[in-house]
Every structure is written in structure tokens, then in C-alpha cells.
N, C-alpha and C positions, 0 to 999 in steps of 0.2 A: 082693891084699887082698880080703877078703870084704865084700860089701855086701848089706843086706837091703832089698828093694824091697817095700814094703807097699802093697797095692792097696786103695783106699777107693772105695766106690760108695754111692750113695743107693739102698737096697734097694727103696724104693717106686717110684722112677724106673725101676729095672731091671724091676720087676714090671709096669710100664706099657709097657715096650718090646716090640715085636712079637717073638714067640718065634723067628721065623726069623733076626732080627738077633742075638738073644742066642746062638742056636746057632752062627751064623757067627763071632761073636767067640770062642766057646769053641773052635771048630776052629782059628781063627787063633792062639789062645793055645797050643794043643797044637803047632802047626807052629812057632811062635816058640820054644817050649821045646826042640823037637827041634833047631832050628838052633843055639841057644845050647849045647846039650849036645854037638853035633858040633864046635863051636868050643872046647870045654873051658871054657866060661864058666858053665855051670849047675851049681850044687851041689844044689839042691832047689827044687821049687815045688809048691804045693798050693792048691786052692780050698777055702774054708771054708764050712761050713753057715751058714744064716741067723743073724743076731745074736740072733734069738729063742731059739736053742738054747744061748746062752752062759750061763755061771755065773761070778760074780765071787767070789773067795775072798780074805778079808782075815784075816791072823793078827796078833794083838796080844798078846804074851806067850803065855799058855796059851789065850787065847780065839780061836776061829776062827768067823768069820761068813761065811755064804754068801748071796749075793743072786742071784736069777734075773736074767738079762740082762747087758748089757755094763757095763763100768766107768763109762762116761759117756754121757749123751744127746748125740748129735751128729747132724748132717744126713747125714753119710756114715759108713758102717760099714766095718770091716775085712772084706774079702771074700776075701783070699788073699795069697800072697806068692811072690816069687822070691828065692832066696838065690843070689847070683852071685859070680863071681870077676872082678875088674876091675883094671887097672893102677893106676887112680887114680879120683878122684871124677868127673872129666870123662867117662871111659869108662863109669862106672857110670850116670851121667845119660843118656848116649847110649843105652845098653842099655835103661834104664827108659823112655825116650821111645817105644820101640817095643813095649812090653807092651800087648797089645790091650785089656784091660779099662780101661786109662787113658782110653779113648774115652768111658766113662760117668762117670768120676770123676777120681781123681788117683792118682799113684804117689809115695809118700814114699821117699826113698833115704837109708839110714843106714848108716854104716860099722859093722862088727862090731868090738867092742872086742877088742884083742889080749890 
């Protein structure tokens, strides 16, 4: 079954973190992705640009409205994702617990609808 692991971090906290530590987490993230890929568990993963680059699009009938920025004001912002294959939720949570950016925020695990 596929699970989406959504990585949330506080962008301001990340900006205040020493660059060497952020770089190390990035390298750890690439290594973790390589390991998951080798085990046949990784479908896709990507890091997202800052929430400041986001646009929110709402369509109501024929009316489309576009707002600069994210959908909601939150303390933590969506920073990236891992789309994984796991036997069950327990395995997905175990895999998510090792995703390096979780050290700065959290990782939300959601099953992909069939």
C-alpha cells in the first residue's frame, strides 16, 4: 500500500539553524531516500520551495480566485514529501520515523486512497 509522508517544518526555525546542520540533514535525507529506493519502498520524494512561493487556487463554479501564499497560516509549513510503499500503517510509521527533516518538525503519514 502507498503512504504519503508529509514533512512539516517551521521555516523560521530552519532559517535560524546553522547551515552546516541543515546541510547534514539534507545529505542524510538523500542517503535515506537511496536506502528506501534500494529496498523497493520509495516511490518518490521531493523537497519543496519556501511557502513564500506558494499560490492557493480556489474554484467556485466559473470563478477562480488565486491567493499568494499557503492555504492556511500555520506554525509549521509543508516542506516536502516521501511517497512510500509499506505493508501496513505500522511499517509506514517506522519508515517515517527515520525521515531526517522530522528532526526539525514532524512527518504526517497518510494512506493513499485506492
